[in-house]
C-alpha positions as CSV (number, residue, x, y, z in Angstrom):
1,M,-26.5,-38.0,19.7
2,T,-23.4,-37.8,21.8
3,S,-22.0,-34.6,23.2
4,S,-19.1,-34.9,20.6
5,D,-21.6,-35.2,17.7
6,S,-23.6,-32.1,18.8
7,P,-24.6,-29.6,16.4
8,L,-21.8,-27.2,17.7
9,S,-18.9,-29.8,17.4
10,F,-16.5,-30.3,14.6
11,A,-17.2,-33.9,14.6
12,A,-20.8,-33.2,13.4
13,L,-19.5,-31.3,10.1
14,A,-19.3,-32.9,6.7
15,L,-15.5,-32.7,6.7
16,A,-13.2,-35.1,5.2
17,D,-11.2,-37.4,7.6
18,P,-7.9,-35.5,7.1
19,L,-9.4,-32.3,8.1
20,K,-11.0,-33.7,11.0
21,R,-7.9,-35.4,12.1
22,A,-6.0,-32.0,11.9
23,V,-8.8,-30.2,13.8
24,A,-8.6,-32.9,16.7
25,E,-4.8,-32.7,16.8
26,M,-5.1,-28.9,17.4
27,G,-7.4,-29.6,20.3
28,Y,-10.7,-28.0,18.8
29,T,-13.9,-29.9,19.6
30,A,-16.8,-27.2,20.0
31,M,-17.3,-24.6,17.4
32,T,-17.7,-20.9,18.0
33,P,-21.0,-19.3,16.9
34,I,-19.3,-17.7,13.8
35,Q,-18.1,-21.2,12.8
36,A,-21.3,-23.0,13.4
37,Q,-23.2,-20.4,11.1
38,A,-20.4,-19.8,8.5
39,I,-19.0,-23.2,7.7
40,P,-22.1,-24.9,6.5
41,V,-23.0,-22.0,4.2
42,V,-19.4,-21.8,2.8
43,L,-19.6,-25.6,2.2
44,A,-22.8,-24.9,0.2
45,G,-20.8,-22.6,-2.2
46,Q,-22.5,-19.4,-1.1
47,D,-21.0,-15.9,-0.7
48,V,-20.8,-14.8,3.0
49,M,-20.7,-11.5,4.7
50,G,-19.7,-12.4,8.2
51,A,-19.4,-10.2,11.3
52,A,-18.2,-11.4,14.6
53,Q,-16.2,-10.3,17.7
54,T,-12.4,-10.4,17.1
55,G,-11.0,-13.5,18.5
56,T,-14.0,-15.7,17.8
57,G,-12.6,-18.1,15.1
58,K,-13.2,-16.4,11.8
59,T,-10.1,-18.1,10.5
60,A,-11.4,-21.6,10.7
61,A,-14.8,-20.4,9.6
62,F,-13.3,-19.9,6.1
63,S,-10.4,-22.0,6.0
64,L,-11.8,-25.4,6.9
65,P,-14.8,-25.2,4.3
66,L,-12.3,-23.8,1.5
67,L,-9.9,-26.8,2.1
68,Q,-12.8,-29.3,2.0
69,R,-14.1,-27.8,-1.3
70,L,-10.5,-27.8,-2.7
71,L,-9.8,-31.7,-1.9
72,K,-11.2,-32.4,-5.3
73,H,-8.1,-30.7,-6.8
74,E,-5.4,-32.4,-4.5
75,N,-2.9,-34.6,-6.5
76,P,0.7,-35.8,-5.9
77,S,2.0,-34.4,-9.0
78,L,5.2,-32.3,-8.8
79,S,4.3,-30.3,-11.9
80,P,3.5,-26.6,-10.9
81,A,0.8,-26.6,-13.5
82,R,-1.1,-29.1,-11.6
83,H,-1.2,-26.8,-8.6
84,P,-2.6,-23.4,-9.7
85,V,-3.9,-20.8,-7.2
86,R,-7.4,-22.0,-6.3
87,A,-8.0,-19.9,-3.2
88,L,-6.9,-16.5,-2.4
89,V,-7.0,-15.0,1.2
90,L,-6.4,-11.2,1.6
91,L,-5.4,-9.7,4.9
92,P,-4.2,-6.2,5.9
93,T,-1.1,-6.9,7.9
94,R,2.1,-9.0,7.6
95,E,1.6,-10.6,11.1
96,L,-1.9,-11.6,10.4
97,A,-1.0,-12.9,7.1
98,D,1.7,-15.0,8.6
99,Q,-0.6,-16.2,11.3
100,V,-3.3,-17.2,9.0
101,A,-1.0,-18.8,6.7
102,Q,0.3,-21.0,9.6
103,Q,-3.3,-22.0,10.5
104,V,-4.0,-23.1,6.9
105,K,-1.0,-25.3,6.9
106,L,-2.0,-27.1,10.0
107,Y,-5.4,-27.6,8.9
108,A,-4.1,-29.1,5.5
109,K,-1.2,-31.0,6.8
110,H,-2.9,-34.4,6.4
111,T,-3.7,-33.4,2.7
112,Q,-1.7,-32.9,-0.5
113,L,-2.9,-29.5,-0.9
114,R,-0.1,-26.8,-0.9
115,S,-0.3,-23.1,0.6
116,A,2.1,-20.2,0.7
117,V,2.2,-16.7,2.1
118,V,3.5,-13.5,0.5
119,F,3.8,-10.2,2.3
120,G,6.0,-6.9,2.1
121,G,9.2,-6.4,4.1
122,M,10.8,-9.6,3.0
123,D,12.9,-10.5,0.0
124,M,10.8,-11.5,-3.0
125,K,13.0,-14.2,-4.2
126,P,12.0,-16.9,-1.7
127,Q,8.4,-16.2,-2.3
128,T,8.7,-16.4,-6.1
129,E,10.5,-19.8,-5.8
130,E,7.7,-21.1,-3.7
131,L,5.1,-19.7,-6.0
132,R,6.8,-21.2,-9.1
133,K,6.5,-24.6,-7.4
134,G,2.7,-24.2,-7.4
135,V,0.2,-23.6,-4.6
136,E,-3.4,-24.1,-4.2
137,V,-4.0,-21.6,-1.3
138,L,-2.4,-18.2,-1.5
139,V,-2.4,-16.1,1.7
140,A,-1.2,-12.4,0.8
141,T,-1.2,-8.8,1.7
142,P,-2.5,-6.5,-1.1
143,G,0.6,-4.6,-1.9
144,R,3.1,-7.6,-2.1
145,L,0.4,-9.5,-4.2
146,L,0.3,-6.9,-6.7
147,D,4.1,-6.9,-7.0
148,H,4.0,-10.6,-7.8
149,I,1.2,-10.1,-10.2
150,E,3.2,-7.6,-12.1
151,A,6.2,-9.7,-12.2
152,K,4.0,-12.6,-13.5
153,T,4.9,-15.0,-10.6
154,A,1.3,-15.1,-9.3
155,V,-1.3,-16.1,-11.8
156,L,-4.9,-15.8,-10.5
157,N,-7.0,-16.9,-13.5
158,Q,-8.0,-20.1,-11.9
159,V,-9.2,-18.8,-8.5
160,E,-12.5,-20.1,-7.3
161,Y,-12.5,-18.7,-3.8
162,V,-11.4,-15.2,-2.5
163,V,-11.4,-14.3,1.2
164,L,-11.3,-10.6,2.4
165,D,-10.4,-11.0,6.0
166,E,-10.3,-7.9,8.3
167,A,-11.8,-6.1,5.3
168,D,-12.6,-2.8,7.4
169,R,-9.0,-2.6,8.6
170,M,-7.9,-2.9,4.9
171,L,-10.1,0.0,3.9
172,D,-8.8,2.0,6.9
173,I,-5.1,1.5,5.7
174,G,-6.2,2.5,2.3
175,F,-6.1,-0.7,0.2
176,L,-9.4,-0.2,-1.6
177,P,-7.6,0.7,-5.0
178,D,-5.3,-2.3,-4.5
179,L,-8.3,-4.6,-3.8
180,Q,-10.1,-3.3,-6.8
181,R,-7.1,-4.1,-8.9
182,I,-6.6,-7.5,-7.4
183,L,-10.3,-8.4,-7.9
184,S,-10.1,-7.4,-11.5
185,Y,-7.7,-10.1,-12.1
186,L,-10.0,-12.8,-10.8
187,P,-12.7,-14.9,-12.8
188,K,-16.1,-13.5,-12.4
189,G,-17.5,-17.0,-11.5
190,R,-15.9,-17.4,-7.9
191,T,-17.2,-17.5,-4.3
192,T,-16.4,-14.5,-2.3
193,L,-16.1,-14.5,1.5
194,L,-15.9,-11.1,3.4
195,F,-15.1,-11.3,7.2
196,S,-14.8,-8.4,9.4
197,A,-15.1,-7.4,13.0
198,T,-17.2,-4.3,12.1
199,F,-19.8,-3.4,9.5
200,S,-19.3,0.0,8.3
201,P,-21.2,1.7,5.4
202,E,-18.0,1.3,3.1
203,I,-17.9,-2.3,4.0
204,R,-21.5,-2.8,2.9
205,R,-20.8,-0.9,-0.4
206,L,-17.7,-3.0,-0.9
207,A,-19.8,-6.1,-0.5
208,A,-22.5,-4.8,-2.7
209,S,-19.9,-4.4,-5.5
210,Y,-18.2,-7.9,-5.3
211,L,-20.5,-10.2,-3.4
212,Q,-23.3,-12.0,-5.3
213,D,-26.4,-12.7,-3.0
214,P,-24.3,-13.0,0.3
215,V,-25.5,-14.6,3.3
216,T,-25.1,-12.1,6.2
217,I,-23.9,-13.7,9.4
218,E,-23.9,-11.4,12.6
219,V,-23.3,-13.4,15.7
220,A,-22.9,-10.3,17.8
221,R,-23.7,-6.6,17.9
222,P,-21.4,-4.8,15.6
223,N,-18.4,-3.2,17.4
224,A,-19.2,-5.0,20.5
225,A,-16.7,-6.1,23.1
226,A,-16.2,-9.6,24.0
227,A,-18.3,-10.5,27.2
228,T,-15.2,-12.5,28.6
229,V,-13.1,-9.4,28.9
230,E,-13.3,-7.5,32.2
231,Q,-12.9,-3.8,31.3
232,H,-11.4,-1.0,33.7
233,F,-10.8,2.6,33.1
234,Y,-8.3,4.4,35.5
235,R,-7.9,8.1,35.9
236,V,-4.2,8.7,36.2
237,D,-1.8,11.7,35.5
238,D,0.6,11.5,32.5
239,D,3.6,11.0,34.8
240,D,1.8,8.2,36.6
241,K,1.1,5.8,33.5
242,R,4.0,3.5,33.9
243,R,3.5,3.3,37.5
244,A,-0.1,2.3,36.9
245,V,1.0,-0.5,34.5
246,R,3.4,-1.9,37.1
247,Q,0.8,-1.5,39.9
248,V,-1.9,-3.5,38.0
249,L,0.6,-6.1,36.9
250,A,1.6,-6.6,40.6
251,D,-2.1,-6.5,42.1
252,R,-3.4,-9.0,39.4
253,Q,-0.3,-11.1,39.3
254,L,-0.2,-11.0,35.7
255,R,2.5,-12.9,33.8
256,Q,2.0,-11.4,30.3
257,A,0.2,-8.5,28.7
258,F,-0.2,-6.3,25.5
259,V,0.6,-2.6,25.9
260,F,-1.0,-0.4,23.2
261,C,0.3,3.0,22.2
262,N,-1.0,5.5,19.7
263,S,2.5,6.3,18.1
264,K,5.6,4.5,16.9
265,L,7.8,6.8,18.7
266,G,5.9,6.5,21.8
267,C,5.8,2.7,21.5
268,A,9.6,2.5,21.2
269,R,10.3,5.0,24.1
270,L,7.8,3.2,26.5
271,A,9.4,-0.2,25.7
272,R,12.9,1.1,26.6
273,A,11.6,2.8,29.6
274,L,9.7,-0.5,30.9
275,E,12.8,-2.5,30.2
276,R,14.6,-0.1,32.5
277,D,12.1,-0.7,35.1
278,G,13.0,-4.4,35.2
279,L,10.2,-5.7,32.9
280,K,11.1,-8.0,30.0
281,T,9.6,-5.9,27.0
282,T,9.8,-6.0,23.3
283,A,8.2,-3.6,20.9
284,L,6.1,-4.0,17.8
285,H,5.5,-1.1,15.4
286,G,5.7,-0.1,11.8
287,D,9.3,1.3,11.9
288,K,10.7,-2.2,12.7
289,S,11.7,-4.4,9.8
290,Q,9.7,-7.5,9.1
291,D,12.3,-9.8,10.7
292,E,12.3,-7.8,13.8
293,R,8.6,-7.8,14.0
294,L,8.5,-11.5,13.6
295,K,11.1,-12.0,16.2
296,S,9.3,-9.8,18.7
297,L,6.2,-11.6,18.1
298,Q,7.9,-15.0,18.6
299,A,9.5,-14.0,21.8
300,F,6.2,-13.0,23.2
301,K,4.4,-16.0,22.1
302,D,7.0,-18.3,23.6
303,G,7.0,-16.4,27.0
304,S,10.6,-15.0,26.6
305,V,9.2,-11.4,27.3
306,D,6.6,-10.2,29.5
307,L,5.2,-7.2,27.8
308,L,4.6,-6.7,24.1
309,V,4.5,-2.9,23.6
310,A,2.8,-2.4,20.3
311,T,0.8,0.1,18.0
312,D,-2.4,-0.9,16.3
313,V,-0.3,-3.0,13.9
314,A,-0.9,-5.8,16.6
315,A,-4.4,-4.9,17.3
316,R,-6.0,-6.8,14.6
317,G,-6.4,-10.5,14.4
318,L,-3.4,-11.7,16.2
319,A,-4.2,-15.0,17.9
320,I,-1.9,-15.5,20.8
321,K,-3.3,-17.9,23.4
322,D,-3.7,-17.3,27.0
323,V,-2.7,-13.6,27.1
324,P,-4.5,-12.6,30.5
325,A,-4.4,-8.7,29.9
326,V,-4.3,-5.7,27.5
327,F,-3.3,-2.2,28.7
328,N,-4.4,0.8,26.5
329,Y,-1.6,3.1,27.6
330,D,-3.1,5.6,25.2
331,V,-6.8,5.8,24.5
332,P,-7.0,5.0,20.8
333,F,-7.7,7.6,18.4
334,N,-10.3,5.5,16.5
335,A,-12.8,4.1,18.8
336,E,-13.2,0.9,16.9
337,D,-9.5,0.2,17.6
338,Y,-10.5,-0.2,21.3
339,V,-12.7,-3.3,20.4
340,H,-9.8,-4.8,18.5
341,R,-7.0,-4.0,21.0
342,I,-8.9,-5.6,24.0
343,G,-9.9,-8.6,21.7
344,R,-6.3,-9.6,22.1
345,T,-7.3,-11.2,25.4
346,G,-10.4,-13.2,26.5
347,R,-10.1,-15.2,23.4
348,A,-11.8,-18.6,22.7
349,G,-14.1,-18.2,25.7
350,A,-11.2,-17.4,28.2
351,S,-11.4,-14.6,30.7
352,G,-9.4,-11.4,30.3
353,L,-8.5,-8.1,31.6
354,A,-8.6,-4.7,29.7
355,V,-7.1,-1.7,31.4
356,T,-7.3,1.8,29.8
357,L,-5.3,4.7,31.3
358,V,-7.2,7.9,31.1
359,T,-5.7,11.4,31.5
360,R,-7.5,14.7,31.7
361,H,-6.6,15.1,27.9
362,D,-8.6,12.2,26.8
363,S,-12.1,13.3,27.4
364,R,-13.0,13.4,23.7
365,L,-11.5,10.1,22.8
366,L,-13.1,8.5,25.9
367,A,-16.6,9.8,24.8
368,E,-16.1,8.2,21.5
369,V,-15.4,4.7,23.1
370,E,-18.3,5.2,25.3
371,K,-20.5,6.0,22.3
372,L,-19.3,2.8,20.6
373,L,-19.8,0.6,23.6
374,G,-23.2,2.2,24.2
375,K,-22.6,2.8,28.0
376,K,-20.8,5.2,30.3
377,A,-17.3,4.1,31.4
378,D,-16.9,3.9,35.1
379,V,-13.5,5.8,35.5
380,E,-12.0,4.5,38.7
381,H,-9.2,5.9,40.8
382,L,-6.2,3.8,41.1
383,S,-4.2,3.7,44.5
384,F,-0.5,3.2,44.2
385,E,1.4,1.1,46.6
386,E,4.9,2.1,45.5
387,E,5.9,5.7,46.0
388,R,5.9,8.1,43.0
389,P,9.6,8.8,41.8
390,R,10.4,12.2,43.3
391,G,12.2,14.7,41.3
392,R,13.2,14.8,37.6
393,F,12.6,11.7,35.7
394,N,12.1,10.7,32.2
395,D,8.5,9.3,31.6
396,G,9.3,7.8,28.1
397,R,8.3,10.8,26.1
398,R,10.3,13.8,25.0
399,H,10.1,15.9,28.0
400,W,11.4,15.5,31.6
401,S,9.5,16.0,34.8
402,G,10.4,17.4,38.1
403,E,13.9,19.0,38.8
404,R,16.2,16.1,39.9
405,T,16.3,12.6,38.7
406,A,15.5,9.6,41.1
407,R,19.2,8.6,41.2
408,E,20.0,12.3,42.3
409,E,17.3,12.1,44.9
410,S,19.0,9.0,46.4
411,S,22.3,10.6,46.6
412,P,23.2,13.3,49.0
413,R,23.1,16.9,47.9
414,P,26.8,18.2,47.0
415,T,28.2,20.5,49.6
416,Q,30.4,23.5,48.9
417,R,33.9,22.3,48.1
418,R,36.7,23.4,50.3
419,A,40.1,24.5,48.9
420,L,42.7,21.9,49.0
421,P,45.7,22.7,51.0
422,T,48.8,23.6,48.8
423,A,52.5,22.9,49.4
424,A,54.4,25.8,50.9
425,Q,56.5,27.6,48.2
426,P,59.9,29.0,49.0
427,A,59.9,32.7,49.7
428,D,61.3,35.2,47.2
429,P,62.2,38.8,48.3
430,F,61.5,40.1,45.0
431,F,57.8,39.3,45.1
432,D,57.6,40.9,48.6
433,Q,58.6,44.2,47.5
434,P,56.0,46.8,46.7
435,Y,55.2,47.9,43.2
436,Q,57.4,50.6,41.8
437,P,56.7,52.1,38.5
438,P,59.8,52.0,36.2
439,A,61.7,55.2,35.7
440,E,61.0,57.0,32.5
441,P,64.0,56.7,30.0
442,P,65.0,59.6,27.9
443,E,63.3,59.5,24.6
444,Q,65.9,58.2,22.1
445,P,65.4,57.1,18.5
446,P,65.6,53.4,17.8
447,A,69.0,51.9,17.4
448,W,68.7,51.6,13.8
449,E,68.1,55.3,13.3
450,Q,70.8,56.6,15.6
451,N,73.8,58.4,14.2
452,T,72.1,58.4,10.7
453,A,72.1,61.7,9.0
454,H,69.0,62.6,7.2
455,P,69.7,63.2,3.5
456,T,68.4,66.6,2.3
457,R,67.0,67.2,-1.0
458,P,67.1,70.4,-2.9
459,G,63.8,72.4,-2.7
460,L,62.5,70.3,0.2
461,S,60.8,72.4,2.9
462,A,62.4,72.2,6.3
463,N,58.8,71.5,7.8
464,I,58.4,68.2,6.1
465,K,59.9,65.3,8.1
466,P,61.6,62.5,6.3
467,K,60.1,59.0,6.4
468,R,61.0,57.0,9.5
469,K,62.8,53.7,9.0
470,V,60.9,50.7,10.2
471,A,62.4,47.5,11.2
472,A,61.8,44.6,8.9
473,L,62.3,40.9,9.0
474,F,63.3,40.7,5.4
475,K,65.5,43.0,3.5
476,G,63.9,44.3,0.4
477,T,65.6,43.5,-2.9
C-alpha cells in the first residue's frame, strides 16, 4: 500500500470521485484523528458523539460523509420540490455558520447538491429566495432557522441528518430551548451527529435525549489544549498590557495575531488604542453589525490588518490558516474558553504561540485555567525594551493613568507668561488729579414737584403728608 493509500489518507476512504477531487483541490491528503475515526462511522449511518480539540477538522469529519450519503438524491432538476432539505447543520455563531457553509460548498462543488446558510443580523429576503429554490444541505444558527420555520420558508420534514456542531457553546449561549423546538420539527428516523470540543454533563444529557446508541469518539483528553501550541503566561501591570503585546510581537517577529478581550467595550477601546500605536487593527464583537463583522474577518484573512481584537464570539471554530499567535489580553472568565481561544493558532498540525497577560487581579481566573489544564502555570516576568510612557496616558480603558500625557511630557513645561508691552497712551491731566468727593448739593425736591402747591383737604390732619409724585414713563389715562 502506498503512502497516499494509507489508512489515514483521504484516498483510502470510500468516497465518490467528485468528493475526492474536491478534497485534493483543497490540498488535503492525510486525515486528522477525529476525521479518521468519525468518517467511517458516519458513512455507516450511525449516530456519533464526537469530542476533539478545536481546530482538528471536525467540519470535514461530518461534511464529507454526509455529502457522500446524499449523492443518491442529487439531480439536475430546477424544481425546488426535487431539492428538499436533507441535512441540517446547526452552529452557535454567525461567523462559524458562514465558515462551515463555505467549506460545504467547496466539498460539493463537483456535485449537483445544493447548500445554503441562514443566520441572523442579515436581511431575510435573500435567504428566503435561496431557500425557495431548494437546497439539500442547510447550515443555520438556531434563532434565524426558527424565524424561517415560522415563516414557512424552511421545511424540515425530509431531513435525514442533523449535525449539532460546537454543542457546548450553543448550550452556554442559551440555545437549548431553541434546539429542542427545532429537533421537534425533524423526523424521528434520522441520523444525529453531535460534535463538541468539550463534554460536559449537560452535553451528555442532550446526547442521551436525542441520539440513538451513539458511537462516542474522543481523540484527546476533554478540554485539553493542542500540543502544537506553545503557551506562555506573563505577569504584567494593567498599564503595561499594550506594551507587552507590542513587545512580544517585536520579539517573535509575528505578522498577525488574535487578541482576545472579555468585554465588547474593552475590545473596541483596545482596538482603537492599538491602531493609534501604529498597528493595523480591526475589532470583532457582538455590538458590530453582521456586515461589519464579516468585513473585519475578511480583512484579517486576506492580511489587510495585523491584529484582530475580538471577544469570545471569535473563539469558537473560526478556521483561519497560518495565524501564528493568540494573545489573551484578559484571562477568560470561563476557563473552557481558554482552550477555544488558543485553538485559533497551531491548527492542522502547525505550531502556534499563546500568550496570556496576567495581572494581580487575575489569581482566581488563572487558578481555574490551571485546574482545567491539570498543571501549574509558569508565570514569567516580561522585560520591556521600549520605555514605559511616562505621565498621564489613556490605556484603552475608562480611566487615565499618571499626571501628564506622553505628548505633554515631550513638550517643554510652560513658563510663566510675561505681560506684553502696551503702547504709550496720551496723558490727560484730569486723570492725574487726586480724588475729591463732590460737594453736597442742597436738598431740593424733584423738578416735577417744584412750585407745586399741595392741595389741602378739609378735615385732613397737618401731620399727614400728601403722596409724593413719582416720575412715570407713560401718562395714565
